[in-house]
Every structure is written in structure tokens, then in C-alpha cells.
One Martini backbone bead per residue (centre of mass of N, CA, C, O) as a GRO file, in nm:
protein
  115
    1MET     BB    1  -0.343   2.766  -3.032
    2ALA     BB    2  -0.233   2.529  -3.219
    3SER     BB    3  -0.166   2.211  -3.228
    4GLN     BB    4   0.163   2.030  -3.264
    5GLY     BB    5   0.199   1.853  -3.055
    6ILE     BB    6   0.352   1.583  -2.852
    7GLU     BB    7   0.642   1.476  -2.696
    8ILE     BB    8   0.718   1.165  -2.509
    9GLN     BB    9   0.967   1.094  -2.274
   10LYS     BB   10   1.084   0.803  -2.097
   11ALA     BB   11   1.228   0.760  -1.762
   12ASP     BB   12   1.378   0.507  -1.543
   13ASN     BB   13   1.518   0.570  -1.203
   14ASN     BB   14   1.439   0.387  -0.962
   15GLY     BB   15   1.129   0.528  -0.962
   16ILE     BB   16   1.219   0.772  -1.136
   17ILE     BB   17   1.023   0.971  -1.334
   18CYS     BB   18   1.091   1.095  -1.664
   19LEU     BB   19   0.930   1.361  -1.841
   20SER     BB   20   0.980   1.455  -2.174
   21LEU     BB   21   0.879   1.748  -2.329
   22LYS     BB   22   0.763   1.827  -2.680
   23GLY     BB   23   0.583   2.109  -2.710
   24TYR     BB   24   0.260   2.173  -2.696
   25MET     BB   25   0.051   2.243  -2.400
   26ASP     BB   26  -0.273   2.158  -2.470
   27MET     BB   27  -0.595   2.057  -2.532
   28ASN     BB   28  -0.474   1.835  -2.736
   29SER     BB   29  -0.218   1.720  -2.546
   30SER     BB   30  -0.297   1.674  -2.244
   31PRO     BB   31  -0.420   1.385  -2.253
   32ASP     BB   32  -0.147   1.247  -2.311
   33VAL     BB   33  -0.010   1.334  -2.050
   34ARG     BB   34  -0.216   1.218  -1.854
   35ASP     BB   35  -0.185   0.922  -1.939
   36VAL     BB   36   0.113   0.897  -1.855
   37LEU     BB   37   0.083   0.978  -1.565
   38THR     BB   38  -0.133   0.765  -1.476
   39GLU     BB   39   0.047   0.508  -1.526
   40HIS     BB   40   0.236   0.611  -1.264
   41PHE     BB   41   0.044   0.637  -1.012
   42ASP     BB   42   0.014   0.305  -0.955
   43ARG     BB   43   0.296   0.273  -0.902
   44SER     BB   44   0.629   0.236  -0.768
   45THR     BB   45   0.663   0.550  -0.743
   46LYS     BB   46   0.859   0.807  -0.615
   47ALA     BB   47   0.873   0.995  -0.884
   48ILE     BB   48   0.789   1.292  -1.080
   49ILE     BB   49   0.949   1.432  -1.368
   50VAL     BB   50   0.898   1.738  -1.550
   51ASP     BB   51   1.016   1.829  -1.865
   52LEU     BB   52   0.992   2.181  -2.003
   53SER     BB   53   1.235   2.278  -2.202
   54GLU     BB   54   1.037   2.199  -2.479
   55VAL     BB   55   0.805   2.415  -2.383
   56PRO     BB   56   0.669   2.708  -2.527
   57TYR     BB   57   0.363   2.615  -2.440
   58ILE     BB   58   0.084   2.684  -2.208
   59ASP     BB   59  -0.226   2.603  -2.094
   60SER     BB   60  -0.486   2.542  -1.884
   61SER     BB   61  -0.483   2.232  -1.944
   62GLY     BB   62  -0.187   2.190  -1.875
   63ILE     BB   63  -0.202   2.289  -1.587
   64ALA     BB   64  -0.419   2.088  -1.493
   65THR     BB   65  -0.243   1.838  -1.535
   66LEU     BB   66  -0.024   1.922  -1.326
   67VAL     BB   67  -0.214   1.948  -1.085
   68GLU     BB   68  -0.296   1.654  -1.085
   69GLY     BB   69  -0.011   1.552  -1.017
   70LEU     BB   70   0.010   1.703  -0.749
   71GLN     BB   71  -0.231   1.567  -0.611
   72TRP     BB   72  -0.119   1.285  -0.622
   73SER     BB   73   0.135   1.341  -0.453
   74HIS     BB   74  -0.017   1.418  -0.194
   75SER     BB   75  -0.187   1.148  -0.163
   76SER     BB   76   0.098   0.962  -0.193
   77GLU     BB   77   0.366   1.091  -0.088
   78LYS     BB   78   0.500   1.212  -0.350
   79LYS     BB   79   0.690   1.328  -0.605
   80PHE     BB   80   0.647   1.652  -0.790
   81ARG     BB   81   0.834   1.777  -1.066
   82LEU     BB   82   0.980   2.064  -1.215
   83VAL     BB   83   1.165   2.135  -1.525
   84GLY     BB   84   1.270   2.379  -1.743
   85LEU     BB   85   1.140   2.651  -1.771
   86THR     BB   86   1.037   2.853  -1.986
   87PRO     BB   87   0.981   3.179  -2.006
   88THR     BB   88   0.679   3.158  -2.081
   89VAL     BB   89   0.598   2.946  -1.872
   90LYS     BB   90   0.699   3.100  -1.625
   91ASP     BB   91   0.511   3.342  -1.657
   92ILE     BB   92   0.249   3.182  -1.619
   93PHE     BB   93   0.319   3.079  -1.333
   94GLU     BB   94   0.345   3.359  -1.207
   95ILE     BB   95   0.061   3.469  -1.265
   96ALA     BB   96  -0.070   3.201  -1.116
   97ARG     BB   97   0.106   3.132  -0.861
   98LEU     BB   98   0.282   2.837  -0.905
   99LEU     BB   99   0.579   2.856  -0.795
  100GLN     BB  100   0.476   2.800  -0.488
  101VAL     BB  101   0.346   2.507  -0.544
  102PHE     BB  102   0.576   2.403  -0.698
  103GLU     BB  103   0.847   2.207  -0.779
  104VAL     BB  104   1.122   2.400  -0.906
  105PHE     BB  105   1.374   2.342  -1.157
  106ASN     BB  106   1.653   2.385  -1.368
  107THR     BB  107   1.751   2.083  -1.327
  108LEU     BB  108   1.772   1.744  -1.313
  109ASP     BB  109   1.975   1.719  -1.087
  110GLU     BB  110   1.815   1.888  -0.884
  111ALA     BB  111   1.547   1.717  -0.897
  112ASN     BB  112   1.690   1.441  -0.793
  113GLN     BB  113   1.729   1.560  -0.530
  114GLY     BB  114   1.575   1.416  -0.253
  115VAL     BB  115   1.392   1.152  -0.350
   0.00000   0.00000   0.00000
């Protein structure tokens, strides 16, 4: 699938960073997402929540970018959560058995609890 680009909106709620993604998360757009994630890895961030509710498609490079975020969270003992997986994206996560690996929530309110 050709990249149609990705929009990234950032919100900071007292150290809880929410990244809302819109568009395809593929090999062309994953570096942009990685750059935004990386800029928050070094800060006094409590948690990063990635909203995928407007991501209709993710490929292996997109998954690798999210795994990188998860690894950061483990090494820094901070939260890294996903929210709003679309049916197609959720299917991909199920096939890859990643739903058991990531903290996945249906809504932002749920994802913000216990951070």
C-alpha cells in the first residue's frame, strides 16, 4: 500500500503525552512517528498514549515503531499504551499476538486511568 502520509497531533496532560495518529502507518510514515516518539523518550514523560483510532492500516515498520516505544517504556519504567485500534489494525495485532504484549484500551479515558 502506498503511503498517504500521516498526521500526528500531540497533547501533553501533566506529563502524559497523547499522540493521535491519522492515516496509514507504513514504511513511509513510520520514521515520522518514530521521530515524535523519540523526542518524548528523553523528557520527564510519565506515559505515552498512542491513539490509533484513525489509522486504517499498519505494516511491519509501523509495528516495529510501536515495539520500539514499548521497549523504551520497559527500560524507563514508564507507561506506553495504545488506544482505539481499528478493526483492521486490531486483526494485525491479533495475528502477530501483540494484543497480549501491549497495553491496549478502547478509549482515551480508559488509557489515562492509573498512569
